[in-house]
N, C-alpha and C positions, 0 to 999 in steps of 0.2 A: 715188649711194649709195642714194637712196630707190628707184631703179629695181631695185636688186639685193636689196631687203629680203625678198621671198618666198623667194629662193634661200637666204639665210642662215638663215632660219627653218627651212627644210627640212633643211639641214645640222645644225642644232641638234637637231631632233627625232630624226634618225638616230643622233646621238651618244648622246643620252639613252636611246633605245630599246635600243641595243647594251649600254649599261651596265646597264639593268634586266634584260635577258636573261641577261647574265653573272651577275648577282646571283642570279637565279632558278635557274640551273643549279647554282651553288655551294651554294645552300640545299638543292636536291634531293639532291645527293650527301651533304651533311651529314645530312639527314633519313634517308636509306637506311642510313647508318652507324650511326645510333642505333636504328632500327627495321627490321631486315632482314626480308625475306620468308623463309619456311621454306627451308632449304637444299635440300630435295628438289625444290622447284619451280624453283629457280635452276639446279640442276646438270643436270636433264634434264627433257624434256617427256614426260609420261606420257599415252599415248593407247592406247585399246583398238583392236584390229583393226577395219577399216572395216565388216566384216560385222556386228559386234556393235553398230555405231552405227545400223544400219538399224532401221526401226520394227517389223519383224517379230521383232527381238530387242531388246525394250525394256529400258531401264535400270531398276535397282531403284526401287520406288515409295515407299521410306521415307526417302529422303535429303532431308528437308524443308529449305527455306531456301537451297537451292543454285539458282543461276540457270540458265544454259544447260547442255546435256548435257555439253559438254567440261569445264566447271568441276566438274560433279558427278563425272565419272570421275576427275579429278585429285584431288579431295577424298577419294574413297574409297580410291584406290590408294596415295596418298602419305601416308596418315595416320601421324603419329608415334605412338610408344607412349603418350604422355601423352594425346593427343587421342582415341585409341581407347578408353583406359580411362575417360575422361570420358563417352564415349557409352554405355558399358555397364559401369557399376561393379559390377553384380550378378555378373558372371563375369570372373575375372581372365584376362588374355591371357598371363600368364607361362608360358613354355614352349610357347606356342601361336601365336606370331607366324609369319606366312607372307608371304614376298615373292613376288609374282606377276610373272614376267618379261614384258617388252614384246616380243612377237615381230614381226619386220619384216614389212611388208605383202607381200613376195614369198613368204612362207610361209603366207599367209592363204588357206585353202581356200574361204572364202565371200566373197571380195572382190567378186564380181559380184552378190551378193544385196542389192541396194539397191532401195528403193521405186520402183515403176514399171518395173522390169526385165522384159523379155519372158520371162525364165526362169520367172516365176511362172505363166505360161500353161500350162506342162507339169506335170501333177499328179505326175509321177515325177522332176522335176528336184530336185537336191539342195537348192536354195533353198526349195522347198515342203516337202520332207521335214524340213528343219531349222527350219522356221518355229516361232513361239511359243517361242522360246528353246530349240529342240531338241525340243520335245514333238511337233511336227508338227501337221497339220490337226485341228480339233475333230471328234470323231465325232458326227454328227447324231443326234437322238433317234430311236428306233425306233417302230414302230406295230403291234407284235404283242402278243398277250395271253399268249404262252407265254415260255419262257426266251430266245427270240430277242430279247426286249425287256428283258433283264435289266440291260443297261448303263444306268446313270443318265444324266440329261441334262447333267450337268456333271462336270468332272474327268477326262474320258476323251478320249484323243487317239490318232490313228493314228500312233503313234510308230515310227519306223524302228529296226530292231535295231542299227544302227551309230551311233545318235545320242548315246550316253553322253558322248562327248568334248565336245559342245556343251552338253549338260545340266550336266555337271560344271563346265565353265568358268563358266556362268552362276550356279551355286551358289557358286562361289568368289568371284565378283564381289560377292556379298552377305556374304561372311565377315567377321565383326566384328573380326578380328584381323589384317587385312592391314597390311603395313608397307612403306614405301619404304626402310627402313634395314636393309641386309644384316647389320649388326653384331648386331642383336637378333633376326633371323629364325631360327627353329628349322628351317624348311624353305623350299625354293624350289619353287613350282609352275610347271610348264612348260606353257603353254596352246597346245601344238601338237596337231594332229589327225592322227595317223599313219594311222588307218583311212580317214578321208575322203581323205587324200592318195593312199593305195593304191587306193581305189575309182575314182580317175580313170583308172586304167590297166586296160584290158581283159585278161582272161586270154588268153595267147598273145602279148602284147606282149613286147618284148625284156627280158631281165633288166636290162640297163643302164637302160632307160626306167623300170623299176619301182624300181630301187635308187638311182639318182643323186639324186633330189630329197630323200629322207630323209637320205642321207649328207651332202648339202650342209647340211641343217639341223643335223645333229649337229656338223659342223665349226664352224658359226656358234655353236652353243650352248657348245661347249667353249672358245671364245675369249672368253666373257663373264666379267666380274669375279666374278660369283656362283660360277663354276665353280672358281676358283683355290683356295679355301680347302680343300675336301675332295675335289676332283676329281669333283664331281657326285654324291657319295654322299648329300648332303642334298637332292637334287632328286627330285621325283616327277612322274609323267606318266600319263595315261590312253591306252591303245591299244585302241580299241573293236572288237577282233576277237579270235579265239583266238590263243594264243601261237604256234601252228604257222604261221600266215599271215605272221608276221614273222621266221621263222627258216629261210628258204629260202637256203641257202648256195651252191647251184649257180650259178655265174656264167653258165653258158650255158643255163640252163633256159628255153628259148624258149616252152614250153607252160605254164609255171606261172602262178599267180595271186597269189603272195605276193612278199615282198621280204626283205631281210636286216636290217631295222631293228633287231631285237633281238639280233643276233649281232655288232654293232659294239662296239668297246671302250667307247665313250661311253655307250651305252644299258645296257651291262653294269654300269656304276657307279650308274645311277639305280634308284629303286624304281618298278616298272612294274605297273600294274593292267590285266589283260586279262580277257576273258570266260571263258577256260579256260586252266588252267595244266597243265604237264606234271607229273603226280603222281609220276613216277619220277625226275625230275631237276628239282627246284624251282629256278626262276630268276625267277619273277614271281608275282603274287598274282591269284587269280581273284575277280572281283566280278560280281554278277548283271547279265544283260541288262536293259535298261529294258523295262517293260511298257507297257500302254495306259493304266493308271490312275496319275494324278498328283494326289494330294489336296492341298487347300489348308488342311485342318484335321484334327485328330484325330477330330472328329465325322464327317467324310466317311469315314474308314477304318472306324470302328465301324459306321456305317450300311451300308457295303458288306459287312463281315463278317457282319452280320445277314442281309443279302440272300443271300449265298453259303450261309450256314447253312440258310436256309429253302428253298433252291431245290429244285424237284422233280427227282429224278435217276432217270429210268426205265432208263437204260443201265447195264449192269454195268461195261462198259469202253468207252473211246473212243480213237480215233487220228486224227490229222491229219498227213498227209505223203504222200510220193510214193515210188514204186519207183525203183531206180537201174538204169541201163542195164546190160545183160548180167548181171543178177543179182549185181552187186558187193556189195550189202548183202542177203544172204539173209534175215536176220531181218525185214527190212521186207516182203519178199515173203510170208513166212509170216504175218506179222501181217495184211496186207491180205487174203490168202487165207482165213485163219481168220475174220476179221471178216465177209467177204462170205458165208461159208458158215454163220455162226452163226444160231441160231434168232432169231425176231423179238424185238425189244426187249432183245437181249443186247449188241450192239455198235453204237455210233454212229461214223460215219467221214466225214471229208472227204478224198477221194482227190485229191491234187494232181498226179497223174501225167499229166493230159491237156493238155499243152502250155500255151498261153496261158490257156485257160479254167481249167485246174486251178490255175495260178499266181494268177489273179485271185481265185478262190474262196478260196484259202488266205491271201490278203492281207487278207481281210475280218475286222477285229477283232470285229465283231458276231457273225459266224458262228462264229468260233473260240471266243470266250468262251461263247457260247450252248451250243456242243457240250460243252465241258469242264464247264460248270456243270450239265449234264444227265447226267453220268456219275459213278459211284462211283470208278472207277479210270481213269487216263489213261496210255496207253502212250507211253514215251519212249525208243525205240531210238536208237542213235547215227545221226548223219546224215553231213555232211561232216567232222564231228569228234565228240567224245564228248558235249559239252554242246550243248543246243538251247535257243533262245529259248523254244520251246514248253514247256520244263520250268518256266520261270518263270511263263508264262501259266497253267499248270496250278495252281500254288500260288495265284495270285490268284483263280482260279475256285473254290477250295476242293475241288479234286479230288486224290485220292491218287495221287502219281506212281509209275509202275512202270518201273524201270530195267532195262537189259539188259547193263550193263557197270559195273564198279566205278568207272571213271574218269568216269562220268556222274552219280554220286551227289553230293548236296550235302555229305555227310560228307567226301568227298575234295576237292571243289572249293570249296564255300562255307562253310567252317568258321566264318568270322566271322559269317555270317548265319543260322545255326541259332539257335534261341532260347537265351538265356543259361542255363547250367546252374543258376544260383541261382533261376531263375524256376519250376523244376519240382520238385515234392516227390519225384518218382521218381528224381531224379538224386542221385548220391553226390558231394557237394561236395568231400569229402576226396580222392577219387581222380579226380574229373572224369568218372567213368563216367556215361553218360546212357542210361537204359533206355527213353526214349520211342520210339514207333514211328510214323512218319508216311509211310513209303514201302515199296515192295516191290522186291526184286532177284531177277530170274530169269536163270538161265544160258541164254544164247542158243543154245548148242550143244544143250541138251536140247530146245529148241523146234524147231530146224532139223532135228535128227536124229529127231524124232518121238517122243521119250521122254515128253514132257509136252505138254499143251495149255494155253494161257494161260487159257482160260475155266475149266478145271477147277481150276487153282491159285487163281484169284481167287474162285471160288465157295465155297471152303473157309472164307473169312472170315465170321464171324457178323455179324449186323446190329449187335450191340453193339461188336464189334471195329472195324467200318467207321466207326461213329459216333465212336468214340474217336480213331481215326487221322485222320479228317476234321477233328476239333476241333483236333488238333495242327497240321494244315496251316493252318487258318484263323487260328490264333494266330500263325503265322509271317508272315502277310501284311504287317504293317507293316514288317518287316525286309527285304522284297523289293520294295517300291515306292520310287520316287523322287518326292519332293515337287515341287510346281510351283515352279520356281526364280524365278518372277517376283513372288511375293507373300510377305508375312510370314506364316508358318505359325501357325495358331491351335491352341493346345493343346500338350501335352507328348508327343512321340513321336519315337523315333529311327528314321529310315528307312535305306535301303541306303547312301545317301551318308554320313549321320552315322556309321554303323558303320564303313564303309571308311575315312573320313577320320580317325576316332579311332584306328584301328589303325595307319594310316600315320604319324600324328603320334607315337604311342608309339614306333614304329620310329625315326623321325627323332631323337627325344630320346635314344634309346640310342646312335645313331650320334654325335650331338653330344657325348655323354658319353665318347666314345672307345672304345666297345665295337665289336669286330669281330663282325659278325652272320653267322650261318650259318643252316642250315635244319634243323628237326626233321622227323621222318618225317610228322607230320600237317600240315606246311606252315607252321607257325608259326615265329617267330624263335627262334633259339638263340644265346645270347651265347657265342661261341667263346673270345674272350680280349679283353683291353683293350690298346689301343695304348699303347706306352711313350713 
């Protein structure tokens, strides 16, 4: 008996340990029943795409008190209405809640953009172009004493023209009224990147190759619980190219560059923002291209406006662009010819026609901004489509845009982003008529057929008229820039994102109210009828 004593002691310890473990598990279950975790954390795991976890796309800097990055993302995306209101009691989220979908990793266009990836060794790789939360590489300081050094040392980035999908997504990550509760959400944001997906396919690839990925995404999207209530009519998305690039219906178009993303039934139900809309058959909303300037404060914008206002402008007009093969854009040929033949100090030009050298020249933000900031008028003929990113660069430089087609004008494309009627004493608030003038429209046929010369038309404007028009352009700058999405903006200023988002949310509220939305001739919403 004594020889077996250690064995019985061991048996006793095992029995007692099992009893203690059982008690502990029962206590834990009882504890969870009394103090449950938020249902949004138990029901689904909320994780942003891998690309947005990389250090080159940093998380928001104002979520104090949160431990690791994953916990921070869960906290911000799954906030309940009450917790959101507690964070920002100054502004109510009623009617402004947005649910941001979690897109599967197979639809992540930036999945390979992780720290240490060899992709960052190529300056033109998408990972580099979309660095700094979509802003792109920082523009280094200049070293010239003239307008070539007009760009400040901070707040300016070599931003790719297709980067708005990433910039917008990062702004939405900071939105104070995100919710994980679909029942209270006014709108659903879809963080898919249609333009970046399309850019993966070279022109001339098969129509199947260009169409299948986006169609697979739409099938996934329409199968989600968020889609069921309104068939996607409360969903919105950014497609950072012109509307035409997503409306290629020819199934056998082997030489094309676009796809059919926006002609599918699912995308037809969503509210879509593109860089250019079809003004003759409205089906989406145009929002400005991103520029090179991404301010962190209202003071940055005021300082830049002062700099643009004081810039020396020796050129009467300026143009940056290239000819098209076989004279397919005759107005461009005439602009380049007239500019080349003009007297000294009349026309400044960056000719992008000379292959790789011309392409590199016209990709230089410093040279482009310096050119536009040195001219009174900046010529904006149509390119591959009616709107050009150059038109937005013109506004930022404080140069008066000269358009050659009605579909290129801000009045037809960017109605939301023209200055508010109430801000100008020359506007008739009762009728909505706005008598401000900040641009020039020239009939291209008159130029091509030799009836007028661009220089003669622009020379007719007096100095006082030019100053007044330029001031209108400079006043519009805040409405055409996108703030730095990584920081808390200092000061009170509505940028292009704020304006676009407010308009979209107003549309979402009308849809949630049961209104059937149509289009007015000016591109705004028109309430056709109310669902019964």
